[in-house]
Each structure stands twice: as structure tokens, then as C-alpha cells.
Backbone of each chain as ProteinMPNN parsed JSONL, in Angstrom:
{"seq_chain_A": "MFMGRVVGTVWSTVKWEKLEGLKFLVVRPYHLADLAPGMVAKPHPFTMYDGVVAGDVLGAGVGEDVIVAYGHSARVAVEPDLPDGQLPSRPIDAAVVAIVDHYHVEDAAKDNA", "coords_chain_A": {"N_chain_A": [[30.258, 17.697, 51.244], [29.986, 15.532, 48.454], [28.763, 14.596, 45.164], [28.81, 11.454, 43.59], [29.694, 8.637, 41.446], [29.393, 5.232, 42.14], [32.056, 3.168, 41.629], [33.372, 0.88, 42.288], [34.477, -1.677, 44.675], [36.082, -2.042, 47.843], [38.142, -4.456, 49.273], [39.353, -5.831, 52.294], [41.356, -7.742, 54.504], [42.918, -7.422, 56.723], [42.456, -5.214, 59.201], [41.516, -2.378, 61.249], [39.897, -3.203, 64.329], [37.422, -2.027, 64.833], [36.445, -1.534, 62.403], [35.407, -3.844, 61.422], [33.003, -5.512, 59.452], [32.154, -3.251, 58.123], [31.357, -1.926, 55.009], [33.287, -0.921, 52.194], [33.405, 1.388, 49.561], [34.498, 2.424, 46.253], [34.316, 5.605, 45.081], [33.693, 7.734, 42.462], [34.003, 11.134, 42.185], [31.679, 13.434, 40.74], [32.608, 15.635, 38.211], [32.45, 19.067, 37.246], [32.376, 19.137, 34.471], [31.105, 16.762, 33.85], [28.501, 17.211, 34.604], [27.581, 19.699, 33.779], [28.463, 20.416, 30.955], [28.569, 22.699, 29.405], [29.573, 24.666, 31.005], [32.316, 24.447, 31.342], [35.642, 24.491, 29.938], [37.052, 22.257, 28.973], [36.764, 18.635, 28.842], [36.909, 16.315, 31.651], [39.252, 13.978, 32.366], [38.892, 10.577, 33.52], [40.682, 9.183, 36.156], [42.156, 6.733, 38.314], [43.087, 8.05, 40.44], [41.15, 9.87, 41.096], [39.365, 8.432, 42.597], [37.496, 8.043, 45.566], [37.612, 6.471, 48.691], [34.973, 5.273, 50.463], [33.094, 4.629, 53.403], [30.17, 2.536, 53.766], [26.913, 2.166, 54.876], [24.458, 2.037, 53.818], [24.005, 0.354, 51.753], [24.692, 0.789, 49.03], [25.297, 0.174, 45.556], [27.546, -0.847, 42.843], [27.58, 1.424, 40.153], [25.586, 3.034, 40.997], [24.502, 6.405, 41.846], [25.749, 8.385, 44.442], [25.797, 10.325, 47.526], [28.493, 11.593, 49.249], [29.893, 12.193, 52.412], [32.361, 13.986, 54.299], [34.8, 13.729, 56.978], [33.904, 14.463, 60.388], [31.159, 14.216, 59.978], [31.005, 11.973, 58.33], [31.81, 9.939, 60.119], [29.703, 10.058, 61.938], [27.673, 9.231, 60.241], [28.142, 6.487, 59.731], [27.512, 5.363, 62.089], [24.638, 4.97, 62.904], [23.091, 4.507, 65.179], [24.154, 5.893, 67.224], [24.034, 7.445, 70.359], [22.77, 10.745, 71.149], [25.216, 13.202, 71.864], [27.216, 11.449, 72.377], [30.444, 10.577, 71.184], [31.446, 9.562, 67.897], [33.462, 6.676, 66.998], [34.646, 5.184, 65.008], [37.38, 4.743, 62.783], [37.184, 6.478, 60.225], [37.027, 8.703, 57.346], [35.356, 9.323, 55.288], [32.105, 8.805, 54.027], [29.211, 7.169, 52.609], [26.264, 8.954, 52.541], [23.829, 9.226, 51.326], [21.725, 7.817, 48.787], [21.402, 8.617, 45.491], [18.362, 9.535, 43.957], [17.586, 11.157, 41.91], [18.742, 13.875, 40.001], [18.985, 17.354, 39.155], [20.312, 19.588, 36.892], [20.823, 22.887, 36.004], [21.162, 24.731, 32.91], [22.919, 22.867, 31.73], [21.092, 21.262, 30.617], [20.622, 18.667, 31.331], [18.942, 15.992, 32.638], [18.705, 13.703, 34.94], [17.139, 10.719, 35.461]], "CA_chain_A": [[29.743, 16.526, 50.584], [30.041, 15.575, 46.965], [28.003, 13.55, 44.506], [29.691, 10.634, 42.728], [29.221, 7.35, 40.977], [30.108, 4.109, 42.728], [32.748, 2.458, 40.544], [34.02, -0.355, 42.746], [34.407, -2.064, 46.088], [37.402, -2.296, 48.44], [38.173, -5.578, 50.222], [40.561, -5.935, 53.082], [41.243, -8.723, 55.597], [43.599, -6.876, 57.915], [41.925, -3.865, 59.43], [41.268, -2.024, 62.622], [38.776, -4.053, 64.707], [36.153, -1.284, 64.78], [35.995, -1.463, 60.996], [34.808, -5.134, 61.039], [31.621, -5.432, 59.028], [31.832, -2.035, 57.366], [31.674, -2.055, 53.594], [33.933, 0.246, 51.577], [33.217, 1.587, 48.123], [35.291, 3.419, 45.559], [33.347, 6.568, 44.486], [34.337, 8.756, 41.6], [33.255, 12.394, 42.248], [31.311, 14.107, 39.509], [33.258, 16.897, 37.899], [31.505, 20.005, 36.575], [32.29, 18.755, 33.039], [30.179, 15.657, 33.726], [27.14, 17.638, 34.952], [27.269, 20.905, 33.012], [29.584, 20.574, 30.03], [28.604, 24.058, 28.876], [30.236, 25.633, 31.909], [33.752, 24.24, 31.405], [36.278, 24.542, 28.643], [37.474, 20.967, 28.447], [36.283, 17.532, 29.669], [37.795, 15.916, 32.748], [39.465, 12.532, 32.218], [38.817, 9.779, 34.751], [41.805, 8.373, 36.544], [41.885, 6.135, 39.621], [43.432, 9.048, 41.448], [39.928, 10.543, 41.472], [38.494, 7.607, 43.409], [37.461, 8.276, 47.003], [37.164, 5.293, 49.402], [33.986, 5.74, 51.397], [32.351, 3.633, 54.125], [28.779, 2.516, 53.322], [25.963, 1.39, 55.652], [23.132, 2.152, 53.188], [23.847, -0.695, 50.75], [24.822, 1.268, 47.65], [25.99, -0.759, 44.674], [28.292, -0.272, 41.728], [26.731, 2.028, 39.137], [24.6, 4.017, 41.578], [25.008, 7.691, 42.243], [25.653, 8.567, 45.875], [26.374, 11.527, 48.114], [29.525, 11.22, 50.218], [30.284, 13.26, 53.359], [33.69, 13.884, 54.83], [35.122, 14.107, 58.351], [33.043, 14.072, 61.499], [29.858, 13.818, 59.46], [31.148, 10.618, 57.876], [31.861, 9.04, 61.265], [28.355, 10.023, 62.426], [26.831, 8.531, 59.289], [28.278, 5.037, 59.805], [27.01, 4.911, 63.396], [23.3, 5.589, 62.988], [22.458, 4.309, 66.464], [24.928, 6.605, 68.212], [23.199, 8.341, 71.166], [23.174, 12.155, 71.101], [26.197, 13.597, 72.866], [28.355, 10.51, 72.425], [31.258, 10.789, 69.995], [31.716, 8.385, 67.094], [34.844, 6.216, 67.223], [35.229, 4.39, 63.903], [38.396, 5.586, 62.135], [37.026, 6.748, 58.793], [36.787, 10.135, 57.099], [34.423, 9.555, 54.159], [31.042, 7.823, 54.073], [27.995, 7.394, 51.823], [25.147, 9.42, 53.376], [22.562, 9.135, 50.613], [21.748, 7.236, 47.435], [20.669, 9.648, 44.705], [17.28, 9.109, 43.057], [17.346, 12.075, 40.789], [19.344, 15.228, 40.128], [18.649, 18.276, 38.062], [21.3, 20.663, 36.762], [20.37, 23.888, 35.029], [22.121, 25.152, 31.881], [23.452, 21.735, 30.985], [19.926, 20.595, 29.999], [20.749, 17.217, 31.562], [18.03, 15.625, 33.699], [18.972, 12.267, 35.098], [16.075, 10.095, 36.302]], "C_chain_A": [[29.97, 16.674, 49.109], [29.156, 14.44, 46.432], [28.932, 12.763, 43.586], [29.029, 9.318, 42.335], [30.08, 6.246, 41.646], [30.717, 3.31, 41.579], [33.411, 1.139, 40.991], [33.888, -0.573, 44.231], [35.817, -2.324, 46.558], [37.262, -3.448, 49.416], [39.424, -5.546, 51.023], [40.347, -6.93, 54.227], [41.893, -8.212, 56.855], [43.133, -5.461, 58.09], [41.753, -3.642, 60.912], [39.962, -2.684, 63.072], [37.454, -3.317, 64.65], [35.648, -1.138, 63.361], [35.422, -2.807, 60.529], [33.38, -4.914, 60.6], [31.249, -4.197, 58.247], [32.283, -2.194, 55.928], [32.324, -0.768, 53.071], [33.771, 0.257, 50.085], [34.218, 2.561, 47.562], [34.27, 4.334, 44.796], [34.11, 7.578, 43.685], [33.493, 10.049, 41.629], [32.889, 12.88, 40.867], [32.064, 15.416, 39.397], [32.237, 17.773, 37.182], [31.303, 19.622, 35.107], [31.326, 17.598, 32.838], [28.728, 16.156, 33.814], [26.689, 18.793, 34.079], [28.38, 21.194, 32.044], [29.682, 21.987, 29.432], [29.365, 25.03, 29.741], [31.727, 25.461, 32.018], [34.35, 24.149, 30.002], [36.595, 23.176, 28.08], [36.963, 19.834, 29.392], [37.34, 17.072, 30.642], [38.011, 14.424, 32.635], [39.439, 11.796, 33.53], [40.115, 9.028, 34.977], [41.499, 7.795, 37.934], [42.215, 7.104, 40.745], [42.175, 9.779, 41.952], [39.099, 9.759, 42.494], [38.61, 7.92, 44.871], [36.919, 6.975, 47.662], [36.241, 5.748, 50.516], [33.318, 4.568, 52.09], [30.864, 3.704, 53.718], [27.964, 1.642, 54.264], [24.582, 1.377, 55.004], [22.915, 1.047, 52.15], [23.866, -0.205, 49.317], [25.606, 0.238, 46.836], [26.701, -0.045, 43.535], [27.311, 0.237, 40.655], [25.715, 3.031, 39.675], [25.299, 5.329, 41.876], [24.745, 7.898, 43.717], [26.145, 9.935, 46.267], [27.298, 11.074, 49.264], [29.874, 12.424, 51.094], [31.663, 12.924, 53.918], [33.737, 14.139, 56.348], [34.163, 13.615, 59.413], [31.689, 13.584, 61.001], [29.874, 12.388, 58.93], [31.131, 9.625, 59.029], [30.468, 8.963, 61.914], [27.473, 9.164, 61.569], [26.94, 7.015, 59.414], [27.925, 4.48, 61.182], [25.64, 5.505, 63.646], [22.647, 5.481, 64.351], [23.187, 5.05, 67.582], [24.028, 7.551, 69.009], [23.713, 9.799, 71.032], [24.189, 12.439, 72.203], [27.369, 12.665, 72.916], [29.122, 10.623, 71.101], [31.462, 9.499, 69.227], [33.198, 7.967, 67.207], [35.444, 5.412, 66.09], [36.182, 5.279, 63.089], [38.186, 5.712, 60.636], [36.853, 8.259, 58.592], [35.959, 10.39, 55.87], [33.383, 8.444, 54.215], [29.883, 8.225, 53.17], [26.888, 7.795, 52.789], [23.825, 9.414, 52.676], [22.774, 8.509, 49.245], [20.829, 8.054, 46.589], [19.588, 8.986, 43.85], [17.303, 9.901, 41.759], [18.151, 13.347, 41.045], [18.992, 16.055, 38.934], [19.713, 19.389, 38.036], [20.853, 21.618, 35.676], [21.536, 24.258, 34.097], [22.672, 23.987, 31.077], [22.322, 20.983, 30.252], [20.015, 19.079, 30.164], [19.846, 16.884, 32.791], [18.077, 14.137, 33.854], [17.958, 11.639, 36.014], [16.652, 8.897, 37.054]], "O_chain_A": [[30.125, 17.776, 48.582], [28.849, 13.477, 47.134], [29.751, 13.351, 42.881], [27.962, 8.954, 42.828], [31.307, 6.331, 41.701], [30.015, 2.839, 40.684], [33.939, 0.389, 40.17], [33.281, 0.22, 44.951], [36.663, -2.772, 45.784], [36.386, -3.439, 50.281], [40.489, -5.255, 50.478], [39.282, -6.954, 54.844], [41.453, -8.544, 57.955], [43.377, -4.604, 57.241], [41.83, -4.567, 61.72], [39.008, -2.734, 62.296], [36.426, -3.959, 64.431], [34.533, -0.663, 63.143], [34.995, -2.924, 59.38], [32.618, -4.219, 61.273], [30.126, -4.101, 57.752], [33.429, -2.548, 55.655], [31.945, 0.334, 53.468], [33.98, -0.757, 49.42], [34.735, 3.42, 48.277], [33.482, 3.855, 43.98], [35.056, 8.2, 44.169], [32.365, 10.043, 41.136], [33.677, 12.762, 39.929], [32.15, 16.196, 40.346], [31.282, 17.275, 36.588], [30.207, 19.763, 34.564], [30.772, 17.459, 31.748], [27.836, 15.594, 33.178], [25.526, 18.851, 33.681], [29.17, 22.113, 32.263], [30.756, 22.411, 29.005], [29.764, 26.1, 29.279], [32.376, 26.241, 32.715], [33.682, 23.79, 29.033], [36.44, 22.934, 26.883], [36.761, 20.062, 30.585], [38.52, 17.391, 30.493], [37.06, 13.657, 32.789], [39.905, 12.311, 34.546], [40.593, 8.319, 34.091], [40.654, 8.334, 38.649], [41.693, 6.995, 41.854], [42.138, 10.248, 43.089], [38.243, 10.326, 43.174], [39.721, 8.053, 45.383], [35.891, 6.448, 47.236], [36.642, 6.503, 51.401], [32.995, 3.583, 51.426], [30.358, 4.772, 53.373], [28.296, 0.469, 54.437], [23.643, 0.792, 55.545], [21.787, 0.818, 51.712], [23.135, -0.726, 48.474], [26.463, -0.471, 47.363], [26.511, 1.145, 43.287], [26.345, -0.441, 40.305], [25.078, 3.768, 38.923], [26.504, 5.375, 42.124], [23.646, 7.622, 44.199], [26.807, 10.627, 45.494], [26.911, 10.279, 50.12], [30.118, 13.524, 50.596], [32.068, 11.764, 53.998], [32.802, 14.705, 56.915], [33.67, 12.489, 59.348], [31.134, 12.633, 61.552], [28.884, 11.667, 59.056], [30.5, 8.573, 58.926], [30.087, 7.897, 62.397], [26.615, 8.444, 62.08], [25.946, 6.314, 59.227], [28.027, 3.276, 61.416], [25.473, 6.406, 64.468], [21.749, 6.26, 64.669], [22.874, 4.86, 68.757], [23.33, 8.375, 68.419], [24.903, 10.043, 70.832], [24.04, 11.974, 73.333], [28.423, 13.029, 73.44], [28.52, 10.748, 70.035], [31.634, 8.443, 69.835], [34.067, 8.796, 67.476], [36.6, 4.994, 66.165], [35.847, 6.413, 62.748], [38.929, 5.117, 59.855], [36.571, 8.995, 59.538], [35.849, 11.533, 55.427], [33.724, 7.28, 54.423], [29.593, 9.405, 52.975], [26.601, 7.073, 53.744], [22.787, 9.576, 53.318], [23.832, 8.642, 48.629], [19.642, 8.194, 46.885], [19.844, 8.024, 43.126], [17.071, 9.373, 40.672], [18.225, 13.83, 42.175], [18.733, 15.542, 37.845], [19.967, 20.041, 39.049], [20.541, 21.203, 34.56], [22.709, 24.118, 34.442], [22.871, 24.107, 29.869], [22.586, 20.165, 29.37], [19.574, 18.309, 29.311], [20.018, 17.472, 33.859], [17.562, 13.39, 33.021], [17.898, 11.963, 37.2], [15.936, 8.238, 37.807]]}, "seq_chain_B": "MMLARVIGEVWATRKSPRMEGRKLLLVAALRKGQDAAMEPTGQVVVAIDTIGARIGHTVAVAWGSGARAVLAPPDNRSVLADAAVARIVDAVTLGNDDQPEYLE", "coords_chain_B": {"N_chain_B": [[35.327, 29.278, 54.301], [33.6, 28.756, 51.165], [33.329, 30.21, 47.983], [30.68, 29.803, 45.698], [28.63, 28.757, 42.941], [25.184, 28.11, 42.607], [24.095, 25.299, 40.889], [22.267, 23.278, 40.636], [19.943, 20.733, 41.875], [19.583, 17.965, 44.188], [17.912, 14.855, 44.79], [17.131, 12.403, 47.192], [15.936, 9.336, 48.456], [16.734, 7.05, 49.851], [18.625, 7.329, 52.527], [20.894, 8.431, 55.122], [19.405, 8.482, 58.363], [19.852, 10.84, 59.681], [19.908, 12.701, 57.757], [17.403, 13.374, 57.04], [14.852, 15.398, 55.629], [16.495, 17.385, 54.689], [17.357, 19.878, 52.381], [19.082, 19.541, 49.399], [21.652, 21.024, 47.54], [23.372, 21.311, 44.413], [26.452, 22.754, 44.024], [28.824, 24.755, 42.255], [32.17, 25.265, 42.678], [33.91, 28.398, 42.802], [36.402, 30.545, 41.316], [38.7, 33.305, 40.921], [38.64, 34.449, 37.685], [39.766, 35.443, 34.411], [39.545, 38.934, 33.366], [38.04, 40.161, 35.439], [36.02, 38.409, 36.093], [34.229, 35.722, 37.693], [35.091, 32.323, 37.637], [34.181, 28.825, 37.198], [35.852, 26.289, 39.127], [35.694, 23.654, 38.542], [35.207, 21.814, 40.466], [32.532, 20.169, 42.076], [30.154, 20.483, 44.604], [28.029, 19.098, 47.122], [25.711, 20.753, 48.965], [23.95, 21.503, 51.991], [20.942, 23.307, 52.167], [19.427, 25.952, 53.933], [18.473, 28.476, 53.703], [17.17, 29.189, 51.423], [18.488, 29.378, 48.875], [18.747, 29.648, 45.326], [18.909, 28.184, 41.996], [21.558, 29.574, 40.117], [22.198, 31.529, 41.967], [24.921, 33.105, 43.668], [26.793, 31.787, 46.321], [28.003, 31.49, 49.722], [29.668, 28.815, 51.091], [29.796, 26.936, 54.016], [32.122, 24.778, 55.709], [32.471, 21.605, 57.37], [32.567, 21.7, 60.923], [31.685, 24.249, 60.936], [29.619, 24.159, 59.094], [27.801, 22.614, 60.493], [27.264, 24.358, 62.475], [25.807, 26.262, 61.095], [23.402, 24.938, 60.847], [22.451, 24.136, 63.369], [22.178, 24.706, 66.979], [24.977, 25.257, 69.358], [25.578, 22.682, 70.473], [26.04, 20.361, 68.482], [26.994, 17.929, 67.634], [25.884, 15.586, 66.757], [24.696, 16.176, 64.416], [24.427, 15.615, 60.962], [26.283, 16.954, 58.668], [28.44, 18.297, 56.314], [28.807, 20.405, 54.669], [27.268, 23.478, 54.155], [25.014, 25.966, 52.995], [25.839, 29.168, 53.874], [25.457, 31.834, 53.389], [23.847, 34.044, 51.004], [25.38, 35.526, 48.311], [25.794, 38.906, 47.386], [27.639, 40.629, 46.161], [31.097, 40.711, 45.223], [34.243, 41.985, 45.972], [37.671, 42.512, 45.172], [40.928, 43.437, 46.444], [41.972, 46.668, 47.837], [40.084, 49.405, 49.388], [40.556, 51.67, 47.962], [41.169, 50.886, 45.366], [39.147, 49.029, 44.315], [38.34, 45.811, 42.961], [35.784, 44.69, 41.126], [33.996, 41.669, 41.086], [32.192, 39.608, 38.853]], "CA_chain_B": [[34.126, 29.109, 53.46], [33.915, 28.676, 49.746], [32.379, 30.859, 47.071], [30.201, 28.815, 44.737], [27.36, 29.06, 42.245], [24.209, 27.015, 42.626], [23.807, 24.82, 39.516], [21.206, 22.262, 40.539], [19.421, 20.124, 43.091], [19.657, 16.487, 44.282], [16.909, 14.216, 45.633], [17.482, 11.011, 47.585], [15.028, 8.781, 49.48], [17.528, 6.168, 50.716], [19.692, 8.145, 53.094], [21.086, 8.359, 56.547], [18.284, 9.14, 59.041], [20.228, 12.198, 60.107], [19.797, 13.597, 56.584], [15.948, 13.556, 56.756], [14.324, 16.767, 55.573], [17.491, 18.358, 54.216], [17.349, 20.24, 50.963], [20.471, 19.453, 48.929], [21.962, 21.762, 46.303], [24.659, 21.117, 43.744], [27.077, 24.038, 43.796], [30.114, 24.683, 41.557], [33.156, 26.157, 43.295], [34.332, 29.516, 41.945], [37.691, 31.247, 41.579], [38.812, 34.511, 40.084], [39.091, 34.186, 36.312], [40.287, 36.64, 33.743], [38.591, 39.991, 33.081], [37.178, 40.462, 36.606], [34.873, 37.475, 36.165], [34.471, 34.512, 38.43], [34.881, 31.111, 36.773], [34.157, 27.586, 37.979], [37.108, 25.528, 39.222], [35.38, 22.288, 38.114], [34.747, 20.998, 41.63], [31.086, 20.306, 42.377], [29.926, 20.148, 45.989], [26.638, 19.01, 47.568], [25.599, 21.569, 50.202], [22.622, 21.614, 52.58], [20.459, 24.723, 52.135], [18.327, 26.3, 54.834], [18.122, 29.876, 53.548], [16.419, 29.431, 50.197], [19.275, 29.718, 47.69], [18.178, 29.066, 44.113], [19.852, 27.981, 40.867], [22.03, 30.846, 39.614], [22.701, 32.36, 43.039], [26.281, 32.919, 44.228], [26.624, 31.533, 47.724], [29.2, 31.093, 50.504], [29.371, 27.497, 51.697], [30.62, 26.653, 55.212], [32.517, 23.389, 55.803], [32.778, 20.957, 58.658], [31.801, 22.121, 62.088], [31.043, 25.493, 60.533], [28.358, 23.793, 58.436], [26.857, 22.149, 61.545], [26.855, 25.561, 63.186], [24.748, 26.919, 60.331], [22.152, 24.182, 60.932], [21.978, 23.801, 64.734], [22.87, 25.396, 68.076], [26.33, 24.797, 69.569], [25.725, 21.213, 70.705], [25.562, 19.85, 67.183], [27.934, 16.873, 67.195], [25.186, 14.484, 66.135], [24.18, 16.64, 63.13], [25.212, 15.163, 59.823], [26.426, 17.994, 57.608], [29.836, 18.815, 56.226], [28.804, 21.585, 53.794], [25.986, 24.125, 54.224], [24.965, 27.328, 52.483], [25.825, 30.054, 55.009], [24.913, 33.134, 52.948], [23.717, 34.302, 49.578], [26.318, 36.62, 48.076], [25.335, 39.92, 46.442], [28.741, 41.227, 45.403], [32.428, 40.396, 45.72], [35.304, 42.856, 45.478], [39.035, 42.188, 45.57], [41.81, 44.571, 46.594], [41.602, 47.602, 48.93], [38.935, 50.275, 49.114], [40.915, 52.691, 46.958], [41.137, 50.329, 44.004], [38.437, 47.727, 44.385], [38.075, 45.123, 41.68], [34.488, 44.014, 41.264], [33.871, 40.4, 40.358], [30.811, 39.275, 38.433]], "C_chain_B": [[34.521, 29.187, 52.016], [32.855, 29.436, 48.944], [31.969, 29.875, 46.009], [28.948, 29.336, 44.068], [26.463, 27.87, 42.27], [23.888, 26.602, 41.206], [22.7, 23.809, 39.468], [20.799, 21.747, 41.895], [19.562, 18.596, 43.021], [18.514, 15.991, 45.178], [17.339, 12.788, 45.91], [16.49, 10.56, 48.626], [15.769, 7.84, 50.41], [18.704, 6.986, 51.242], [19.802, 7.932, 54.581], [19.922, 9.072, 57.24], [18.588, 10.566, 59.472], [20.179, 13.192, 58.947], [18.33, 13.925, 56.236], [15.619, 15.03, 56.681], [15.294, 17.808, 55.056], [17.318, 18.627, 52.734], [18.794, 20.28, 50.455], [20.659, 20.174, 47.598], [23.284, 21.315, 45.729], [25.222, 22.508, 43.499], [28.45, 23.833, 43.172], [31.018, 25.725, 42.2], [33.659, 27.195, 42.315], [35.712, 29.989, 42.309], [37.704, 32.464, 40.661], [39.37, 34.118, 38.698], [39.714, 35.42, 35.732], [39.186, 37.676, 33.611], [37.595, 40.157, 34.199], [35.946, 39.577, 36.59], [35.225, 36.327, 37.04], [34.21, 33.319, 37.537], [34.886, 29.888, 37.661], [35.508, 26.873, 37.982], [36.912, 24.11, 38.66], [34.893, 21.42, 39.24], [33.262, 21.237, 41.865], [30.865, 19.737, 43.786], [28.41, 20.044, 46.23], [26.549, 19.726, 48.907], [24.142, 21.561, 50.655], [22.211, 23.071, 52.586], [19.299, 24.902, 53.097], [17.824, 27.729, 54.607], [17.502, 30.196, 52.19], [17.238, 29.892, 49.005], [18.696, 28.957, 46.484], [19.264, 28.933, 43.028], [20.259, 29.359, 40.304], [22.608, 31.744, 40.688], [24.189, 32.06, 43.289], [26.147, 32.799, 45.734], [27.99, 31.336, 48.403], [28.825, 29.823, 51.255], [30.351, 27.311, 52.854], [30.887, 25.144, 55.262], [32.531, 22.921, 57.241], [31.939, 21.425, 59.793], [31.14, 23.48, 61.84], [29.699, 25.242, 59.859], [27.325, 23.36, 59.469], [26.385, 23.381, 62.365], [25.794, 26.342, 62.45], [23.399, 26.253, 60.614], [21.63, 24.045, 62.352], [22.739, 24.584, 65.754], [24.189, 24.702, 68.427], [26.496, 23.292, 69.766], [25.187, 20.456, 69.482], [26.413, 18.7, 66.707], [27.225, 15.691, 66.597], [24.515, 14.891, 64.827], [25.07, 16.114, 62.018], [25.195, 16.197, 58.732], [27.891, 18.388, 57.526], [29.929, 19.945, 55.225], [27.405, 22.18, 53.85], [26.087, 25.547, 53.689], [24.82, 28.301, 53.665], [25.257, 31.446, 54.585], [24.778, 33.156, 51.422], [24.459, 35.584, 49.278], [25.76, 37.594, 47.028], [26.469, 40.393, 45.547], [30.032, 40.809, 46.031], [33.4, 41.42, 45.145], [36.638, 42.319, 45.975], [39.838, 43.436, 45.686], [41.318, 45.508, 47.7], [40.509, 48.553, 48.492], [39.275, 51.312, 48.048], [40.805, 52.147, 45.538], [40.424, 49.013, 44.024], [38.273, 47.117, 42.982], [36.778, 44.319, 41.867], [34.426, 42.731, 40.446], [32.402, 40.147, 40.009], [30.562, 37.799, 38.478]], "O_chain_B": [[35.62, 29.622, 51.673], [31.655, 29.318, 49.195], [32.819, 29.172, 45.462], [28.289, 30.245, 44.573], [26.891, 26.748, 41.997], [23.461, 27.427, 40.398], [22.216, 23.486, 38.383], [21.241, 22.247, 42.93], [19.648, 18.017, 41.938], [18.186, 16.615, 46.187], [17.825, 12.068, 45.038], [16.212, 11.289, 49.579], [15.496, 7.808, 51.609], [19.646, 7.295, 50.512], [18.931, 7.337, 55.216], [19.486, 10.13, 56.787], [17.686, 11.392, 59.609], [20.387, 14.39, 59.142], [18.051, 14.647, 55.279], [16.032, 15.82, 57.53], [14.957, 18.99, 54.99], [17.153, 17.704, 51.936], [19.632, 20.979, 51.025], [19.906, 19.953, 46.649], [24.21, 20.979, 46.467], [24.583, 23.344, 42.86], [29.158, 22.88, 43.498], [30.682, 26.908, 42.262], [33.818, 26.909, 41.128], [36.15, 29.86, 43.452], [36.865, 32.63, 39.776], [40.445, 33.528, 38.592], [40.137, 36.326, 36.45], [38.008, 37.339, 33.729], [36.399, 40.283, 33.934], [34.894, 40.01, 37.06], [36.397, 35.966, 37.142], [33.241, 33.292, 36.779], [35.498, 29.881, 38.73], [36.216, 26.855, 36.975], [37.894, 23.442, 38.336], [34.239, 20.402, 39.01], [32.799, 22.378, 41.853], [31.336, 18.647, 44.108], [27.618, 20.781, 45.641], [27.226, 19.355, 49.866], [23.221, 21.606, 49.84], [22.987, 23.956, 52.946], [18.333, 24.139, 53.094], [16.859, 28.151, 55.244], [17.33, 31.367, 51.852], [16.767, 30.699, 48.204], [18.234, 27.821, 46.592], [20.359, 29.485, 43.136], [19.402, 30.204, 40.048], [23.415, 32.624, 40.39], [24.645, 30.926, 43.143], [25.468, 33.609, 46.365], [28.991, 31.055, 47.745], [27.813, 29.764, 51.953], [31.558, 27.499, 52.705], [30.026, 24.336, 54.915], [32.593, 23.709, 58.185], [30.721, 21.543, 59.661], [30.141, 23.81, 62.479], [28.755, 26.014, 60.031], [26.142, 23.68, 59.357], [25.262, 23.419, 62.867], [24.968, 27.011, 63.071], [22.367, 26.924, 60.62], [20.427, 23.848, 62.521], [23.825, 25.086, 65.468], [24.497, 23.658, 67.852], [27.457, 22.702, 69.272], [24.049, 19.986, 69.461], [26.554, 18.499, 65.501], [27.874, 14.848, 65.977], [23.845, 14.077, 64.192], [26.297, 16.157, 62.109], [24.235, 16.313, 57.97], [28.507, 18.761, 58.524], [31.032, 20.415, 54.945], [26.433, 21.461, 53.616], [27.084, 26.239, 53.889], [23.814, 28.273, 54.374], [24.638, 32.128, 55.402], [25.452, 32.439, 50.682], [24.21, 36.614, 49.905], [25.319, 37.192, 45.951], [26.3, 40.543, 44.337], [30.089, 40.571, 47.237], [33.373, 41.689, 43.944], [36.724, 41.744, 47.06], [39.474, 44.442, 45.076], [40.368, 45.187, 48.415], [40.06, 48.506, 47.347], [38.397, 51.777, 47.321], [40.397, 52.86, 44.621], [41.034, 47.974, 43.774], [38.096, 47.817, 41.985], [36.714, 43.391, 42.673], [34.762, 42.717, 39.261], [31.5, 40.444, 40.793], [29.462, 37.349, 38.16]]}, "name": "protein", "num_of_chains": 2, "seq": "MFMGRVVGTVWSTVKWEKLEGLKFLVVRPYHLADLAPGMVAKPHPFTMYDGVVAGDVLGAGVGEDVIVAYGHSARVAVEPDLPDGQLPSRPIDAAVVAIVDHYHVEDAAKDNAMMLARVIGEVWATRKSPRMEGRKLLLVAALRKGQDAAMEPTGQVVVAIDTIGARIGHTVAVAWGSGARAVLAPPDNRSVLADAAVARIVDAVTLGNDDQPEYLE"}
């Protein structure tokens, strides 16, 4: 998983039918330079290359900090009603699994409420 | 698995029900730097912790189904976890036993 800031939304009209109704966000992962500038030599510039497209069933919005999971965990996250033992089937590999209230990083003296 | 240093914690109330009760740590990935020291790569990962790792600890983080194996018995396909702290690391050496290189 990683923590990132929601920076945008992805719209698409042509998609696999099991993706109907699923919202997709662009999430920019936090780099160590963003969280603890004292631990890295130089800042990390933002490029769109950094953006990760993640499915969202929690209702996160642009500007919020979220936690994104990859792989099987992402597919489990977008099917909350999936019975135990049954495999998820939506073709995604990244999903928002939590919306961050608060994080605390030591050494950087940065406490984000 | 990945070597990393614990740098912080995250709290979230709006989350997937399968994330309930999980303690989430922010960990910075490490690589070998110069002068036998480990340095951060810049990548920051959110890992689930069940063994009590604290800020400043060096840890080994398991990914994917390895992370689910840290958290639950073999039938764990409904567990939501793609990174989990598997162990707290005391020491790392590189090279063979004759000429070990100790990393700090």
C-alpha cells in the first residue's frame, strides 16, 4: 500500500462491463521528500508519470489523502460484499482502501491534521 | 520482502471494512548507501503492523500474498493486505562470512 493525494478523476465510456459504476481516481503517491524532507537530499518533482489510477468505492475526493492497495487486495477492496472463499473478478490492480484522517511522521516535525 | 525504516503512523476512519482494526505504519524503503550505511530510496509504503514495530525500527515488509500470510492462516484470500511488517530487523550484513559488511 502507499499513501497519496487524490489529484484527479478518470472518465471513460468504453470499458469492461464489470467496471460499470466504479469510480477511478488519479492518486499521486507521497515521496519521502514530501513527508520527511530532512531524510532526503533533494526534493521530488511531480510529473503525471507519478499518478496511479485507482478504483474507489469509499467516495474520496480531489485533495484528500488516501491509502491505495495493489493487486489482489485492491480487487477485494472494490467488492466489499464478496463472500469469504469467493474470488473477486473485477479487472483492476489498484484501489483506495482508506481515506486518511491524520498522519504523523517523526524527524520531519510535520503533523498533518 | 523489503527492508525499510518506520518513519510514522497513519489513522483513517473511513476505510474498507476489511481494514478495521489494522495498525498502519509509514515505512521508508532502504537500500545500501555509501560507507556501509543504509539510505532511504525515497519510496514510502504503508504497511500493516501486528508485531509492535515503532518509529525508528528497521523492519522487513512482506508483499502481496506474503503479507496476507503474516496476518492470517492459509485461507486468507478475503484478507485485505498487500504489505505487512513481517519482522523487526536487528542487524544486516552483506557479503560472505569471511568478509561481512555490516550495515547500519
